[in-house]
C-alpha positions as a LaTeX table, in Angstrom:
\begin{tabular}{lrrr}
\hline
Residue & $x$ (\AA) & $y$ (\AA) & $z$ (\AA) \\
\hline
Met1 & $-0.10$ & $-0.07$ & 0.13 \\
Ser2 & 1.35 & 3.41 & $-0.62$ \\
His3 & 1.77 & 6.25 & 1.56 \\
Pro4 & $-1.57$ & 7.71 & 2.62 \\
Ala5 & $-0.01$ & 11.28 & 1.78 \\
Ala6 & 0.68 & 10.37 & $-1.96$ \\
Ala7 & $-3.02$ & 9.58 & $-2.47$ \\
Ser8 & $-5.22$ & 12.31 & $-4.46$ \\
Ala9 & $-8.08$ & 12.95 & $-6.19$ \\
Ser10 & $-7.26$ & 13.56 & $-10.02$ \\
Pro11 & $-8.54$ & 16.43 & $-12.08$ \\
His12 & $-8.61$ & 13.83 & $-15.23$ \\
Gly13 & $-11.63$ & 11.40 & $-15.98$ \\
Ser14 & $-11.17$ & 8.12 & $-14.21$ \\
Ala15 & $-11.47$ & 6.19 & $-17.40$ \\
Asp16 & $-8.35$ & 7.69 & $-18.75$ \\
Leu17 & $-6.43$ & 8.25 & $-15.89$ \\
Glu18 & $-4.90$ & 5.04 & $-15.57$ \\
Ser19 & $-3.87$ & 4.84 & $-19.32$ \\
Arg20 & $-2.22$ & 8.30 & $-18.75$ \\
Ile21 & $-0.06$ & 7.06 & $-15.92$ \\
Arg22 & 1.10 & 4.19 & $-17.93$ \\
Ala23 & 1.70 & 6.28 & $-21.01$ \\
Leu24 & 4.01 & 8.53 & $-18.57$ \\
Gly25 & 5.87 & 5.42 & $-17.26$ \\
Pro26 & 7.84 & 3.61 & $-16.17$ \\
Trp27 & 7.66 & 5.36 & $-12.77$ \\
Phe28 & 10.73 & 5.13 & $-10.27$ \\
His29 & 8.57 & 6.81 & $-7.40$ \\
Asn30 & 5.63 & 4.74 & $-6.47$ \\
Met31 & 2.81 & 7.19 & $-5.82$ \\
Thr32 & $-1.05$ & 6.83 & $-5.66$ \\
Ile33 & $-2.93$ & 9.19 & $-8.01$ \\
Gly34 & $-6.95$ & 8.99 & $-8.12$ \\
Gly35 & $-6.70$ & 5.60 & $-6.70$ \\
Val36 & $-4.05$ & 4.34 & $-9.38$ \\
Gln37 & $-0.52$ & 3.20 & $-7.99$ \\
Thr38 & 2.19 & 4.50 & $-10.48$ \\
Ala39 & 4.81 & 1.82 & $-9.55$ \\
Pro40 & 3.02 & $-1.15$ & $-7.79$ \\
Asp41 & 5.49 & $-3.64$ & $-8.51$ \\
His42 & 8.61 & $-1.73$ & $-7.78$ \\
Phe43 & 11.92 & $-3.85$ & $-6.79$ \\
Leu44 & 12.25 & $-2.00$ & $-3.54$ \\
Gly45 & 8.87 & $-2.48$ & $-2.76$ \\
Asp46 & 6.53 & 0.60 & $-1.70$ \\
Tyr47 & 9.40 & 3.02 & $-2.81$ \\
Pro48 & 9.83 & 5.69 & $-1.66$ \\
Ser49 & 7.30 & 5.60 & 0.94 \\
Leu50 & 9.16 & 3.06 & 2.87 \\
Lys51 & 12.28 & 5.14 & 2.89 \\
Trp52 & 10.41 & 8.34 & 3.81 \\
Arg53 & 8.67 & 6.56 & 6.97 \\
Gln54 & 12.06 & 5.89 & 8.42 \\
Phe55 & 13.64 & 9.80 & 8.32 \\
Ser56 & 10.32 & 12.06 & 7.97 \\
His57 & 10.54 & 12.60 & 11.81 \\
Ala58 & 14.03 & 14.24 & 11.53 \\
Ile59 & 12.56 & 17.35 & 8.98 \\
Pro60 & 10.45 & 20.06 & 10.66 \\
Glu61 & 6.78 & 18.96 & 10.27 \\
Asp62 & 5.80 & 22.76 & 9.60 \\
Leu63 & 7.78 & 24.28 & 6.95 \\
Thr64 & 5.90 & 27.29 & 6.52 \\
Gly65 & 7.35 & 30.31 & 5.22 \\
Arg66 & 10.36 & 28.13 & 4.14 \\
Thr67 & 11.88 & 27.33 & 0.73 \\
Val68 & 12.62 & 24.16 & $-0.66$ \\
Leu69 & 15.04 & 22.67 & $-3.37$ \\
Asp70 & 14.68 & 19.26 & $-4.54$ \\
Ile71 & 17.45 & 18.02 & $-6.81$ \\
Gly72 & 17.05 & 14.91 & $-8.57$ \\
Cys73 & 13.20 & 15.28 & $-7.90$ \\
Asn74 & 12.56 & 12.33 & $-10.19$ \\
Ala75 & 8.48 & 12.10 & $-10.05$ \\
Gly76 & 8.39 & 14.68 & $-7.29$ \\
Phe77 & 7.45 & 12.36 & $-4.21$ \\
Tyr78 & 9.56 & 14.58 & $-1.69$ \\
Ser79 & 8.65 & 17.71 & $-3.71$ \\
Leu80 & 5.12 & 16.91 & $-2.81$ \\
Glu81 & 5.57 & 15.90 & 0.90 \\
Met82 & 7.60 & 19.20 & 1.39 \\
Lys83 & 4.41 & 20.98 & 0.19 \\
Arg84 & 2.20 & 19.09 & 2.31 \\
Arg85 & 4.33 & 20.41 & 5.29 \\
Gly86 & 3.52 & 23.70 & 4.19 \\
Ala87 & 6.51 & 25.06 & 2.49 \\
Asp88 & 5.78 & 28.38 & 0.74 \\
Arg89 & 7.93 & 27.36 & $-2.19$ \\
Val90 & 9.18 & 24.09 & $-3.81$ \\
Val91 & 11.59 & 24.01 & $-6.64$ \\
Gly92 & 12.30 & 20.37 & $-8.21$ \\
Ile93 & 15.13 & 20.00 & $-10.59$ \\
Asp94 & 15.83 & 16.93 & $-12.40$ \\
Trp95 & 17.76 & 16.31 & $-15.72$ \\
Asp96 & 15.41 & 13.63 & $-17.14$ \\
Glu97 & 12.42 & 15.13 & $-19.27$ \\
Ala98 & 10.43 & 11.65 & $-18.59$ \\
Tyr99 & 10.49 & 12.28 & $-14.84$ \\
Leu100 & 9.79 & 15.85 & $-15.00$ \\
Ala101 & 6.75 & 15.04 & $-17.07$ \\
Gln102 & 5.90 & 12.71 & $-14.21$ \\
Ala103 & 6.35 & 15.10 & $-11.59$ \\
Arg104 & 4.23 & 17.91 & $-13.21$ \\
Phe105 & 1.33 & 15.31 & $-13.77$ \\
Ala106 & 1.64 & 14.11 & $-10.05$ \\
Ala107 & 1.78 & 17.65 & $-8.78$ \\
Glu108 & $-1.16$ & 18.79 & $-10.97$ \\
Ala109 & $-3.01$ & 15.97 & $-9.55$ \\
Asn110 & $-2.48$ & 16.81 & $-6.09$ \\
Gly111 & $-3.27$ & 20.47 & $-6.73$ \\
Ala112 & 0.36 & 21.42 & $-5.62$ \\
Asp113 & 2.06 & 24.31 & $-6.62$ \\
Ile114 & 5.62 & 23.46 & $-7.34$ \\
Glu115 & 8.15 & 24.74 & $-9.88$ \\
Phe116 & 9.96 & 21.84 & $-12.00$ \\
Arg117 & 12.97 & 22.68 & $-13.95$ \\
Arg118 & 15.32 & 20.68 & $-16.05$ \\
Met119 & 18.70 & 21.32 & $-14.54$ \\
Ser120 & 21.82 & 19.33 & $-13.55$ \\
Val121 & 23.25 & 19.44 & $-10.29$ \\
Tyr122 & 26.18 & 20.93 & $-12.03$ \\
Glu123 & 24.31 & 24.14 & $-12.79$ \\
Val124 & 22.70 & 25.00 & $-9.41$ \\
Ala125 & 24.43 & 28.37 & $-9.36$ \\
Ala126 & 22.24 & 29.56 & $-12.23$ \\
Leu127 & 19.28 & 29.47 & $-9.70$ \\
Glu128 & 20.98 & 32.30 & $-7.87$ \\
Glu129 & 18.84 & 31.50 & $-4.63$ \\
Arg130 & 19.79 & 29.75 & $-1.31$ \\
Phe131 & 16.96 & 27.58 & 0.16 \\
Asp132 & 16.31 & 26.67 & 3.49 \\
Val133 & 15.76 & 22.96 & 2.80 \\
Val134 & 17.67 & 21.41 & 0.27 \\
Leu135 & 16.77 & 17.95 & $-0.60$ \\
Phe136 & 19.75 & 15.67 & $-2.33$ \\
Met137 & 18.20 & 12.24 & $-2.33$ \\
Gly138 & 19.58 & 9.47 & $-4.41$ \\
Val139 & 21.71 & 11.50 & $-6.66$ \\
Leu140 & 25.52 & 11.16 & $-5.74$ \\
Tyr141 & 26.13 & 7.91 & $-6.80$ \\
His142 & 24.83 & 8.59 & $-10.17$ \\
Leu143 & 27.25 & 11.59 & $-10.64$ \\
Arg144 & 30.83 & 11.37 & $-12.33$ \\
His145 & 32.12 & 14.04 & $-9.95$ \\
Pro146 & 30.18 & 13.57 & $-6.93$ \\
Leu147 & 32.53 & 15.90 & $-4.58$ \\
Leu148 & 32.24 & 18.69 & $-7.06$ \\
Ala149 & 28.31 & 18.58 & $-6.62$ \\
Leu150 & 28.63 & 18.59 & $-3.17$ \\
Asp151 & 30.79 & 21.90 & $-3.35$ \\
Leu152 & 28.59 & 23.31 & $-5.53$ \\
Leu153 & 25.44 & 22.81 & $-3.17$ \\
Tyr154 & 27.64 & 24.48 & $-0.17$ \\
Glu155 & 28.71 & 27.34 & $-2.37$ \\
His156 & 25.35 & 27.94 & $-4.00$ \\
Val157 & 22.26 & 26.72 & $-2.92$ \\
Val158 & 22.21 & 25.52 & 0.88 \\
Gly159 & 21.00 & 27.84 & 3.14 \\
Gly160 & 20.12 & 25.95 & 6.29 \\
Leu161 & 19.47 & 22.53 & 6.15 \\
Leu162 & 20.50 & 19.65 & 3.64 \\
Val163 & 18.70 & 16.35 & 3.63 \\
Phe164 & 21.12 & 13.66 & 2.02 \\
Gln165 & 21.12 & 10.06 & 0.95 \\
Ser166 & 23.22 & 8.07 & $-0.75$ \\
Met167 & 23.40 & 4.10 & $-1.53$ \\
Leu168 & 26.08 & 2.98 & 0.62 \\
Arg169 & 28.23 & $-0.27$ & 0.42 \\
Gly170 & 31.15 & $-1.78$ & 2.20 \\
Ser171 & 31.51 & $-1.10$ & 6.10 \\
Ala172 & 28.90 & 0.40 & 8.04 \\
Ala173 & 31.72 & 1.38 & 10.65 \\
Val174 & 33.29 & 5.04 & 10.93 \\
Ala175 & 36.99 & 5.14 & 10.98 \\
Asp176 & 38.72 & 7.38 & 13.46 \\
Val177 & 41.03 & 9.18 & 10.90 \\
Glu178 & 43.90 & 10.92 & 11.97 \\
Pro179 & 44.66 & 14.48 & 10.43 \\
Asp180 & 47.94 & 13.29 & 8.43 \\
Tyr181 & 49.72 & 10.04 & 7.73 \\
Pro182 & 53.21 & 9.54 & 6.53 \\
Phe183 & 53.82 & 8.22 & 3.04 \\
Gln184 & 54.58 & 4.61 & 4.46 \\
Ala185 & 51.22 & 4.19 & 6.12 \\
Glu186 & 49.80 & 1.92 & 3.86 \\
Ala187 & 48.25 & $-0.38$ & 6.33 \\
Ile188 & 45.40 & 1.94 & 6.74 \\
Phe189 & 43.97 & 1.49 & 3.31 \\
Asp190 & 43.50 & $-2.26$ & 4.32 \\
Asp191 & 40.91 & $-1.11$ & 7.04 \\
Pro192 & 37.42 & $-1.62$ & 5.59 \\
Ala193 & 36.00 & 1.31 & 7.86 \\
Phe194 & 38.86 & 3.75 & 6.10 \\
Pro195 & 36.96 & 5.92 & 3.92 \\
Arg196 & 36.72 & 4.67 & 0.41 \\
Met197 & 34.33 & 4.99 & $-2.75$ \\
Phe198 & 33.81 & 2.06 & $-5.17$ \\
Phe199 & 34.12 & 2.68 & $-8.65$ \\
Ile200 & 31.57 & 0.98 & $-10.97$ \\
Glu201 & 32.95 & 0.99 & $-14.51$ \\
Arg202 & 30.25 & $-0.39$ & $-16.32$ \\
Lys203 & 26.80 & $-1.07$ & $-14.39$ \\
Tyr204 & 25.36 & $-1.73$ & $-10.95$ \\
Ser205 & 21.96 & $-3.19$ & $-10.67$ \\
Gly206 & 21.76 & $-2.94$ & $-14.36$ \\
Asp207 & 22.21 & 0.81 & $-14.21$ \\
Pro208 & 25.13 & 2.45 & $-16.28$ \\
Thr209 & 24.60 & 5.82 & $-14.19$ \\
Asn210 & 25.79 & 3.93 & $-11.10$ \\
Trp211 & 29.39 & 5.38 & $-11.02$ \\
Trp212 & 30.30 & 5.76 & $-7.36$ \\
Val213 & 29.18 & 4.02 & $-4.00$ \\
Pro214 & 30.75 & 5.03 & $-0.92$ \\
Asn215 & 31.24 & 3.34 & 2.51 \\
Arg216 & 29.90 & 5.41 & 5.40 \\
Ser217 & 33.00 & 6.78 & 6.46 \\
Ala218 & 33.71 & 8.07 & 3.07 \\
Met219 & 30.31 & 9.81 & 2.89 \\
Glu220 & 30.61 & 11.15 & 6.25 \\
Ala221 & 34.03 & 12.41 & 5.30 \\
Met222 & 32.79 & 13.82 & 1.73 \\
Leu223 & 29.88 & 15.82 & 3.40 \\
Arg224 & 32.24 & 17.55 & 5.89 \\
Ser225 & 34.94 & 18.11 & 3.42 \\
Ala226 & 32.18 & 20.19 & 1.40 \\
Gly227 & 31.54 & 22.10 & 4.67 \\
Phe228 & 28.34 & 20.49 & 6.23 \\
Val229 & 28.08 & 19.45 & 9.67 \\
Ile230 & 25.93 & 16.22 & 10.22 \\
Thr231 & 23.28 & 16.89 & 12.94 \\
Asp232 & 21.38 & 13.37 & 12.67 \\
His233 & 21.60 & 10.11 & 11.00 \\
Pro234 & 18.00 & 8.89 & 11.29 \\
Glu235 & 18.42 & 6.09 & 8.70 \\
Ala236 & 21.06 & 4.00 & 7.20 \\
Glu237 & 21.57 & 6.13 & 4.39 \\
Val238 & 20.13 & 9.30 & 5.35 \\
Phe239 & 22.26 & 12.23 & 6.96 \\
Ile240 & 20.69 & 15.49 & 8.30 \\
Cys241 & 23.25 & 18.50 & 7.66 \\
Arg242 & 23.42 & 21.97 & 8.22 \\
Arg243 & 25.62 & 24.30 & 6.57 \\
Gly244 & 28.68 & 24.70 & 8.38 \\
Pro245 & 31.85 & 27.41 & 8.42 \\
Ala246 & 33.25 & 27.81 & 5.06 \\
Pro247 & 35.87 & 24.57 & 4.31 \\
Glu248 & 39.69 & 25.36 & 4.60 \\
His249 & 40.13 & 23.61 & 1.05 \\
Asp250 & 39.78 & 25.61 & $-2.18$ \\
Gly251 & 36.44 & 24.52 & $-3.16$ \\
Ala252 & 34.35 & 23.64 & $-6.36$ \\
Val253 & 36.41 & 26.33 & $-8.70$ \\
Tyr254 & 39.95 & 25.31 & $-8.01$ \\
Pro255 & 41.90 & 27.60 & $-7.28$ \\
Ala256 & 39.03 & 29.55 & $-5.64$ \\
Arg257 & 40.83 & 31.38 & $-2.75$ \\
Gly258 & 44.27 & 31.79 & $-3.90$ \\
Gly259 & 45.10 & 28.18 & $-3.52$ \\
Arg260 & 48.32 & 27.03 & $-5.34$ \\
Leu261 & 48.45 & 24.15 & $-8.18$ \\
Arg262 & 50.89 & 21.56 & $-7.05$ \\
Gly263 & 52.76 & 19.03 & $-9.05$ \\
\hline
\end{tabular}
């Protein structure tokens, strides 16, 4: 059964509703629109409702007066949830036109005023706006340049809260990493808990866009390196962060602050 908040009445006639939903498919987000589920046979079950129920308590129930950016919004499940919590303005961006068509349809069916735009995460500077809440769910491991994306979020769009999720593999332990190591310290790289990213050259789970899969140590370290402070870890793959002080490194545009190129 789909999450109750995803159910809605449709502005379309019941006769053509299911055919319209199927024509927009396949759907990755399972939602209920006018009594019709968009992805009832999802390989992850009732997704993303199952995921949402595990961390929804970590996001403010009342978002009145706040702005939200949903990066990689897909069919707009999380955008709709943010609007249901009273967010004044919700912007969803995705690079896939098929997902954006689904999102616009779902928002219309729910009577939700959400702005959807075709945009890559690498283009967020063009928004020229910082948002109170930024959702970055299930995107990082699809990127060829994941740390660059986090740097850009910090520099341009995260104004307060970052809700982050990534597929994780390998050790779930968090290594106690030293601030520096001598060149001869090779044994640390054999520690399964040491921060590491697994590179997928071809496909993982049949998807050629699965490029990088971090372990938990690497994910936390990357978030900190980009300037985010992790304040909560409500679900195995979800991190609630706030924007911290500017990181000491040179940032997304290198060299951004007088850094030197070193050979």
